[in-house]
N, C-alpha and C positions, 0 to 999 in steps of 0.2 A: 278851745276844746278840740280834741282830735276827732277825725271822722268816725272812729270806732265807738265813740261815746255819744254821738248825736242821738237825741231823743231821750237821754237820761237827765233827770232833774232831781235835785234835793229840795226838800220843803219842810217847813215847820207849820203845824196848824193846831188850833185849839178846838176841842170837841166837847160839847156839853152832852153827856150821855143820858139816854132814856133808861128807865128801869129795865133790867134784864141783862142777858149776856153781853159782854163787852166786845168780843171778837167780831161778830157780824156788824156791829156799829162802826168799829174801827175800819174794817175792810171796806165797807160801803163808803165811808168818808174818804178814804184814800183812793178808791177807784174813780172818784170824780176828777182826780188829777192825773190819772194814768194807771198803769199796771204796777201795783206795789211789788217791789223786789225785796226790800227789807224795811223794817220800821221798829221804833222803840218808843215806849212811854217815858218821857223825860221829866214829867211833873204830873202829880195827881192832887186835886184839891176837892175837899168836901164843901159843897155849897150850903148856904144857910137854909135852903128849902129841902135839904137832904139829898140833893142831886150830886152828881160827880162831874168834874171838869178835868179833862186830860189834855196835856200838851204832848203832841206827837212829833217826832222827827222821822222822816222817811226818804227813801230813794225810790223814785217811780220811773217807769219807762213810758214815754209817749210815742207810740209808733207813728212813723211818717204816714201822711195820707197819700194814697196812690190816686193819681188823677188820670 
């Protein structure tokens, strides 16, 4: 990885959503991995209990810790 790209990471994650708006839930889930730069819902599934499960792919930035 080139020095200009350090701290950037691609990831895929599965999110079981609570009832309500999706955007805050997606953003909160991605923020646990870094600062979301871009993301996409690549799969959506209706669960037997009526819930929703999303598969997300994202690019996040994890800033270096300054010591």
